[in-house]
N, C-alpha and C positions, 0 to 999 in steps of 0.2 A: 757740726757744727764743729766738731770737736777733732775732726785729723787723725784717730788713735786708732788703733789696730785692739790694742790689749782690752781685756774684758774690763769692763765700767760695771758696776753699781752704784745707786742712790740709798743710801739706807735711811729709815724716818722713823726715828722712834718715840714715840709718844704716846701720850693718853685720850681719849674722847673728851674727858670731861678737866684737862692742863686749859687752863684759861691762856697762857698764850700759845701754845699750840693752834686753837683757836685763831688767837691773833695772828699769827701769822702765815693766817691759809693765802692772801693774796699773794706772797710773797713767794712761796711753796709755789704755787700754782705758775707762775711767771717764771721763777729756773726748771721746773718741770716741761714747761714750752721753749726755754732756750735750748736744751737738750732732751728732746724725744727718743732719740736713737739710746740713753741711757737710762739699763731696768731698771725698778724701781721695788723694793720691800719693803713695805710695813713692818713692824716690830713694836708691842704694847711693852708700856715698859712701868705701866702700874704708878701713877702717881698716889692715890692712898688706898692700895689692895685692902680691901676686908679695917679701912676706918670704921672710926666709931661715935665719931665726934658728931652730932648734928650741923647742917648747915647755918639751920637761925642762930645758934652759937659762934659762929664763924659769920655773923653777916656784916660786921662793918669794915672789918678786914677786908672780906672777897668784894663787899661794893667798892673800896675805895681802890680794890685791886684791878676788878674789870672798869670801872671810870678811866683808870691811867692806860689801859691797855685799848679801849676807844678812844680815847684822844689821840694816842700814836698812833693807832694801825685802822682805825674807821671803822673798825666790828662792831655792830650792832648787838649791846647784851637786852634782856628783859629780864629785872631785877624782882621779880612777883617769887621765881623760885627759892631768895631767900629766905622766904618768912615761911616756906614751907619745911613739915617737919619732918624732915627728911635726914636720912644717917651719909656723913658725906664719905662716901663709897665706891671707889672707882673701879672694882672689878667688875661685877654687872657691865658697864660698856663696853671694859679690854676685852670681855667675854666676847660679848656682840660682833666685838670686829673680827678674832679670832675664826667664830664661828660661821659668819658670812665668806669669811677666807678659805673657809672649807669649802662651799659649794661655786665661789666666782672670784677665783684668786686676783682676774685681771680688773675687778671695780673695785677692790679693795680699800683704796684711796677714797673710791665718790660713795662710798657706805660710810667711811669714817665723814666726810664732812657732814653727811647727809643728820649724822647722829647729833653731830655736834652743834650742827642746826639747830635739830629737836631738842635738845636740852636749852643751851644757853638762848636761846630765840621764841623758842615754839613753850618751852618750859615742861615737854615731857616727863614724865617718870619714869628716871634712867633705870627702876629696879625692874621693871614690864617687861617682861619676854613679849607680850602681845606688841608693844610699841615699836621694840627693838625688830619683831615680824613683819608689822604691816610693812617699813620702810622698808625690808627686804623686798619683800613680793612685790612691791611698785620698782623695784628692780629686778625681775626675775626670776627671784626665789622663794622656793614654797612654802609660806607661810608653817603649816604644820611640823613637815621636814627641818626649818630651821627653828622651831622652839622643841621638839624633840634632841638635836645637838645643841642646843645650846643648854640647857639642862642634863645633857650626859656628862658623865666624870672627862670619858675624854677630852671634850672645849675647855674641863676645869682643868687636866691635866697640860695643854696645849698653850693654855694664858700663860700657866705659870711658868713652864718651859719659855715661852717668848720675854717672861721678865728678868727669868733668871739670863738669855742669853743678853737682854741689854744691858743687864751691870754689867757682865764680862766686856762689853765692849764700849763701858768705859762712863754710860749713859749715865749721870749722876742727877742729872736734871731736864726737862723736855720746853719744846722738841729740841732732840739733839740727833742734828744731820751729819751723814755718813759718806762720803766717797769714798769708795774700796777699787781698788787698784791692782788686778793678776793677785788677791787677796788680800794686799796690804791696805788694812783700817786709816784711814784719814781722815779728823773730824773739820767736817767745812763749820758748823756753828752750836756751840751750847745752846739753848735759848734762842729770841727771837734775834732774825736779823734779815736786813734785808735783802731784795733778791740779785744787784747788782754787788752787794759786796760777797754774798756766797758765792755769783760765778765767778769772779774775780780770781775770789781764792781755790774753785775748783781748776781753771786757765793755768793757775799758778800748780797743783801740783799736778796736771795730766804734762803738761809740757816740760818736767824738771828733766 
């Protein structure tokens, strides 16, 4: 569709526990379908890495926020998790994606989407390595190997490296979607946007 010969890459910077990253799911999937030949890279940006606030203390704010996303995007939420005694720390979810990427980079996006669904709709505990490993195993990754890597210092370092790179790329909010053309970074969107608007931005950049 692009008719371009230069190297192209879409870089998706997000966090599985970022609600707008969940909200943009259908639009992002549509954009990828429009450009199946374009390489996609996932970077974990870290919405609230090592956060200490309880989700229950943020219940009113988060519920209002999630309801807005539902009405705008149609993505369904289960609000039960907001009453649980969970700390709002998104580092483990990001580390789970980094861990899965280590074993099967081509399916990173699918795993990212699966754990979003597990948290926002099925209300899985986002701090349980076994919950992530169960999803990974259904996608072809050995559960014991997944857990061992998830708990390793290597995975922790790689997750921090993702977050550092995300900052270097200027991702101050999530999702941030970037089109890299021959090494040049071009922001497609910071935050939610529809697929047609993002595609129009890509076309404009690719045909400069």
